[in-house]
C-alpha positions as CSV (number, residue, x, y, z in Angstrom):
1,M,132.1,31.1,111.2
2,Y,129.5,33.4,113.4
3,L,126.9,36.2,112.6
4,Q,128.1,39.0,114.8
5,K,125.6,41.7,113.9
6,L,121.6,41.6,112.4
7,Q,120.0,44.2,111.2
8,L,116.1,44.1,110.0
9,H,114.6,46.8,108.0
10,D,110.9,46.5,107.1
11,Y,111.5,43.0,107.5
12,R,108.0,40.9,108.0
13,N,106.9,42.1,111.4
14,Y,109.9,44.3,112.3
15,E,109.6,48.3,111.6
16,T,113.6,48.3,112.6
17,A,115.8,46.0,114.9
18,A,119.4,45.5,115.9
19,A,121.1,43.1,117.7
20,E,124.9,41.9,118.5
21,F,125.1,38.3,119.0
22,S,127.3,35.9,121.1
23,P,129.5,33.3,119.0
24,Q,127.8,30.7,120.9
25,V,124.3,30.2,121.9
26,N,121.9,32.8,121.2
27,V,118.8,32.3,123.0
28,L,115.1,34.3,121.4
29,I,112.3,33.8,123.9
30,G,108.9,35.1,123.6
31,S,105.3,34.1,123.5
32,N,103.8,32.5,120.3
33,A,103.7,35.0,116.7
34,Q,105.5,37.8,118.5
35,G,108.8,37.3,115.5
36,K,111.0,34.8,116.9
37,T,110.4,32.5,114.1
38,N,110.6,35.4,111.3
39,L,114.0,36.7,112.6
40,L,115.8,33.1,112.5
41,E,113.8,33.3,109.1
42,S,115.9,36.7,108.1
43,I,119.1,34.9,109.4
44,Y,118.3,32.0,106.7
45,V,117.2,34.5,104.2
46,L,120.3,36.5,104.1
47,A,122.5,33.2,104.1
48,L,120.3,32.1,100.8
49,T,118.4,34.5,99.4
50,R,115.3,32.8,100.1
51,S,112.9,31.9,102.5
52,H,112.0,27.9,103.7
53,R,108.5,29.2,104.8
54,T,107.6,30.7,101.6
55,N,107.8,31.1,97.7
56,N,106.6,34.5,97.7
57,D,109.3,37.5,98.3
58,K,106.2,39.9,99.0
59,D,105.8,38.1,102.3
60,L,108.9,39.2,103.2
61,I,108.2,43.1,103.1
62,R,106.7,44.3,105.7
63,F,103.2,45.3,105.1
64,G,102.5,48.6,103.4
65,T,106.0,49.2,102.4
66,D,108.0,48.6,99.5
67,F,111.1,46.5,100.2
68,A,112.9,45.1,103.2
69,R,116.3,45.3,103.8
70,I,118.4,42.6,105.8
71,D,122.0,43.6,107.1
72,G,124.6,41.2,108.8
73,R,128.0,41.0,109.9
74,V,129.8,37.5,109.2
75,V,133.1,36.5,111.2
76,R,134.8,34.0,109.3
77,D,138.5,32.5,109.7
78,S,139.6,34.4,106.6
79,G,138.0,37.4,108.2
80,T,134.9,39.8,108.8
81,A,132.1,40.5,105.5
82,D,129.0,43.0,106.0
83,L,126.3,41.5,103.8
84,R,123.4,43.0,102.5
85,L,120.2,41.9,101.0
86,V,117.5,43.7,99.4
87,I,113.8,42.2,98.6
88,S,111.8,44.3,96.6
89,S,109.0,44.0,94.0
90,A,111.9,44.5,91.4
91,G,113.5,41.2,92.9
92,K,116.5,40.7,95.5
93,R,119.5,42.7,95.4
94,A,123.0,41.3,97.4
95,R,125.9,43.0,98.2
96,V,129.3,42.1,99.9
97,N,131.6,44.8,101.9
98,R,129.3,47.5,99.7
99,I,129.9,45.6,96.4
100,E,126.8,44.2,94.6
101,A,127.1,40.7,93.7
102,P,126.2,40.2,89.5
103,R,124.1,37.2,90.3
104,L,122.9,35.7,93.6
105,S,124.8,32.7,92.9
106,Q,128.0,34.5,93.5
107,Y,126.6,35.5,96.8
108,L,125.8,32.2,98.5
109,G,128.4,30.3,100.6
110,K,129.4,33.9,102.2
111,L,127.0,32.7,105.5
112,N,126.6,29.4,105.8
113,V,123.3,28.0,107.7
114,I,121.7,25.0,108.8
115,L,117.9,25.3,109.7
116,F,115.9,22.7,111.5
117,A,112.1,23.2,112.3
118,P,109.9,20.7,113.7
119,E,108.7,20.4,110.1
120,D,112.4,18.5,109.5
121,L,111.7,15.9,111.7
122,N,109.3,14.4,109.0
123,L,112.4,14.6,106.6
124,V,112.2,10.3,106.8
125,K,108.7,9.7,106.3
126,G,107.9,13.0,103.9
127,S,108.0,12.9,100.2
128,P,110.4,12.1,97.8
129,A,110.6,15.7,96.6
130,L,110.9,16.9,100.4
131,R,114.2,15.0,100.7
132,R,115.8,16.3,97.1
133,R,114.9,19.8,98.3
134,F,116.8,18.8,101.4
135,I,119.9,17.9,100.0
136,D,119.9,20.2,97.1
137,M,119.7,23.4,99.5
138,E,122.6,21.7,101.9
139,F,124.8,20.9,99.3
140,G,124.1,23.9,97.6
141,Q,125.6,26.0,100.2
142,M,128.9,23.8,100.2
143,S,129.1,23.5,97.0
144,A,129.3,26.3,94.0
145,S,130.0,23.5,91.2
146,Y,126.8,21.6,92.8
147,L,124.6,24.5,92.9
148,A,125.5,25.9,88.7
149,N,125.0,21.9,87.7
150,L,121.9,22.1,89.6
151,A,120.6,25.4,87.8
152,M,121.7,24.3,84.4
153,F,120.2,20.9,85.3
154,K,116.8,22.7,86.4
155,T,116.8,25.0,83.0
156,V,117.4,22.5,80.1
157,L,115.1,20.2,82.0
158,K,112.3,22.7,81.5
159,Q,113.2,23.3,77.7
160,R,113.5,19.8,77.2
161,N,109.9,18.8,79.0
162,A,108.4,21.6,77.0
163,Y,109.7,20.1,73.2
164,L,108.5,16.6,74.8
165,K,105.1,17.7,74.9
166,Q,105.3,19.6,71.3
167,L,106.6,16.1,70.2
168,R,103.7,14.2,71.8
169,M,101.2,16.9,69.9
170,H,103.1,16.6,66.8
171,Q,103.4,20.4,66.9
172,A,107.3,19.7,66.3
173,H,109.0,17.1,64.6
174,D,113.0,18.0,64.9
175,T,114.5,15.1,66.9
176,V,118.0,16.6,66.7
177,Y,116.9,19.4,68.9
178,L,115.9,16.9,71.8
179,D,119.4,15.0,71.2
180,V,121.0,18.5,72.1
181,L,119.1,19.0,75.2
182,T,119.4,15.4,76.0
183,D,123.4,15.5,75.7
184,Q,123.0,18.9,77.9
185,L,120.5,17.3,80.6
186,S,123.0,14.3,80.8
187,D,126.1,16.3,81.5
188,A,124.7,18.8,84.4
189,G,122.5,15.3,85.6
190,G,125.9,13.2,85.5
191,K,127.8,15.7,87.7
192,I,124.9,16.2,90.2
193,V,124.8,12.5,90.7
194,A,128.5,12.2,91.3
195,A,128.2,15.0,93.8
196,R,125.1,14.0,95.5
197,A,126.6,10.0,95.7
198,K,129.7,11.5,97.5
199,L,128.0,13.6,99.6
200,I,125.2,11.1,100.8
201,Q,127.8,9.0,101.5
202,D,129.9,11.1,103.6
203,M,126.7,12.4,105.4
204,G,125.5,9.1,106.4
205,H,129.1,8.4,107.6
206,Y,128.3,11.4,110.6
207,A,125.2,10.7,111.2
208,G,125.6,6.8,111.7
209,I,128.2,7.6,114.5
210,I,125.5,10.5,116.1
211,H,122.4,7.8,115.7
212,G,124.7,5.1,117.5
213,Q,125.2,7.5,120.3
214,I,121.7,8.2,120.5
215,S,120.2,5.0,120.7
216,R,122.9,4.1,123.0
217,G,124.4,1.3,120.5
218,L,121.4,-0.6,119.5
219,E,120.9,0.7,116.3
220,H,122.8,1.4,113.2
221,L,121.7,3.8,110.7
222,T,123.0,3.8,106.8
223,L,121.6,6.2,104.0
224,R,120.8,5.0,100.8
225,Y,121.2,6.9,97.5
226,N,118.3,5.9,95.3
227,S,119.2,6.9,92.0
228,Q,118.1,5.6,88.1
229,V,121.8,5.4,87.6
230,H,123.7,2.4,89.5
231,A,125.6,2.5,92.2
232,E,128.6,1.2,90.3
233,Q,128.3,4.0,87.8
234,Q,127.9,7.3,90.2
235,G,131.4,7.3,91.3
236,D,132.6,10.2,88.6
237,A,130.6,12.5,86.7
238,A,131.7,11.6,83.4
239,T,130.6,7.6,84.4
240,A,127.0,9.1,85.5
241,T,126.6,11.1,82.3
242,A,126.7,8.1,80.3
243,A,124.8,6.1,82.2
244,L,122.0,8.9,82.2
245,S,122.6,9.1,78.3
246,D,121.7,5.7,77.7
247,L,118.9,5.6,79.8
248,Y,117.1,8.4,77.9
249,K,118.0,6.7,74.4
250,K,116.4,3.2,76.3
251,H,113.1,5.7,77.3
252,R,113.2,7.9,74.4
253,S,109.9,6.6,73.1
254,R,107.6,6.6,76.3
255,E,109.3,10.2,77.1
256,I,107.5,11.6,73.9
257,D,104.8,9.3,74.8
258,Q,104.3,11.0,77.6
259,G,105.4,14.5,77.1
260,T,107.8,14.4,80.1
261,S,111.5,13.7,81.3
262,L,111.4,10.3,83.2
263,V,115.0,9.9,83.8
264,G,117.3,11.9,86.0
265,P,118.2,13.5,89.5
266,H,114.8,15.1,89.7
267,R,113.5,11.7,90.5
268,D,116.6,10.5,93.0
269,D,115.5,9.6,96.8
270,V,117.4,9.1,99.7
271,Q,116.3,6.0,102.1
272,F,117.4,5.9,105.5
273,I,117.8,2.2,106.6
274,V,118.2,1.5,110.4
275,N,119.2,-2.6,111.4
276,D,118.9,-2.9,107.7
277,L,115.1,-1.6,108.0
278,D,113.7,1.1,105.8
279,V,112.9,3.3,108.8
280,A,110.2,5.3,106.8
281,T,108.4,2.4,106.5
282,Y,108.8,0.0,109.5
283,G,110.0,2.4,111.9
284,S,108.4,4.0,114.6
285,Q,107.9,7.5,115.3
286,G,110.6,7.7,117.6
287,Q,113.0,5.8,115.2
288,Q,112.1,8.2,112.6
289,R,112.7,11.2,114.7
290,T,116.0,10.0,115.8
291,A,117.3,9.6,112.3
292,A,116.1,12.9,111.0
293,L,118.0,14.6,114.1
294,A,121.0,12.4,113.0
295,V,121.0,13.7,109.8
296,K,120.2,17.3,110.7
297,L,123.1,17.1,113.4
298,A,125.4,15.0,110.3
299,E,125.1,18.6,108.4
300,I,127.1,20.5,111.0
301,D,130.7,18.2,110.7
302,L,129.8,17.8,106.4
303,M,129.7,21.5,106.2
304,K,133.0,22.1,108.3
305,Q,134.5,19.2,106.0
306,E,133.4,20.6,102.8
307,T,133.8,24.4,103.4
308,G,136.5,24.6,106.2
309,E,134.1,26.3,108.5
310,Y,131.3,25.4,110.9
311,P,127.9,27.1,109.8
312,V,125.4,28.7,112.1
313,L,122.7,26.7,113.4
314,L,118.9,27.7,113.7
315,L,116.6,25.5,115.7
316,D,113.0,26.7,115.7
317,D,111.3,25.7,118.5
318,V,112.4,22.0,118.2
319,L,113.6,21.4,121.2
320,S,109.9,21.1,122.4
321,E,109.2,18.6,119.7
322,L,112.2,16.2,121.1
323,D,112.2,13.9,124.3
324,D,114.8,14.2,127.0
325,N,117.5,12.0,125.8
326,R,117.4,13.2,122.0
327,Q,117.3,17.0,123.3
328,T,120.5,16.2,125.6
329,H,122.4,14.9,122.4
330,L,121.4,17.5,120.4
331,L,122.7,20.4,122.7
332,K,126.2,18.4,123.1
333,A,126.5,18.1,119.4
334,I,126.5,21.9,119.4
335,E,128.2,22.5,122.3
336,N,131.0,24.8,122.2
337,K,131.6,24.4,118.4
338,V,128.6,26.1,116.3
339,Q,126.7,29.9,116.9
340,T,123.6,28.7,117.6
341,F,120.1,30.5,117.5
342,L,117.3,28.7,119.4
343,T,113.7,30.1,120.0
344,T,111.6,29.0,122.8
345,T,108.4,30.4,124.7
346,S,110.4,29.6,128.0
347,L,113.5,29.4,129.2
348,S,112.5,26.2,131.1
349,G,112.8,24.2,128.4
350,I,116.2,25.1,127.9
351,A,118.8,22.8,129.9
352,R,121.1,25.3,131.5
353,E,123.4,22.6,132.7
354,I,124.7,22.1,129.1
355,I,124.0,25.8,127.6
356,Q,126.4,27.8,129.5
357,A,125.7,31.7,129.6
358,P,123.5,31.8,126.7
359,A,122.6,35.4,125.4
360,V,119.2,36.1,125.8
361,F,116.6,38.1,123.5
362,T,113.1,39.0,124.0
363,V,111.1,39.5,121.0
364,E,107.6,41.1,121.6
365,A,105.3,42.5,118.4
366,G,108.3,43.1,116.3
367,K,110.5,44.8,118.9
368,L,113.8,42.6,119.9
369,H,115.6,43.5,123.3
370,Q,118.4,41.7,124.6
371,E,118.3,40.9,128.3
372,E,120.9,41.8,131.0
């Protein structure tokens, strides 16, 4: 899979921009605050219909204009697809080959991307919420059913928490309705837990291999899925659902007292273990960065496993944050495998002996120009 063409209209600081890209490596070069990250972000938004930098869609629309539009042509093994995403104050509309998608969830998966930015190096030592968001964003691209179950879980969780607050304040007394919501939450939650357990195990397999290569065999990385559902109950959705149902019964009075749901995948986490130690607590910054890099690179193979095609890789000024050893492993991992977009302020930071004949684009004040 690769992005062949991209067109922007009133997106961020771009009035208009158009380019055709190499299916291999594309380098976006320019000074800071010229629009390199905005361009990378537009590819991410075209794929996922949301930004990784802001929750406010108005930020994506060029100042003084009414809407932003992103067009892209994606080449896949199954053929080409022309994508369009329009962002306005009225919301977002997506089209595939000129046919409007009834729901954005039905549009997702037409273009799969993996973004690696400097802040992703904080994945290991960051908050559990950061890691949950990471796995949900990535797994949602790989599986439409995961995305649907996650959307259902979030909807019912919101309803259940609101009703628990009413019960706590004695503004409601009907616990039968609570039982209905709990059953729905257990069902969606069990499917999420089972899917996460498998995907985290598979991601750990690929990450362990990559981590061993980067550390020259001196360290071993494993990923541990921490859930209130015990490991032996995570194997299939039905067992995980039953386990969640039992947990909700156990914590029912506490949840009513506190007015919130204390059980479920919204409280899960992923632990990074290097040589039997929790690297977030006991690892050096270098070990934490190596673990984060290994997991991000593992996504490439995991997405190929789950979707049948390699994703597009977006590297936002991440090379400058890595030492020579980690940078070399990153570049070798993507060599001749995935279409890659990387931003940099200088070509001197690119290992030209590894990246052969990249397509180079200069970005200046919202203008995009391909170098010969």
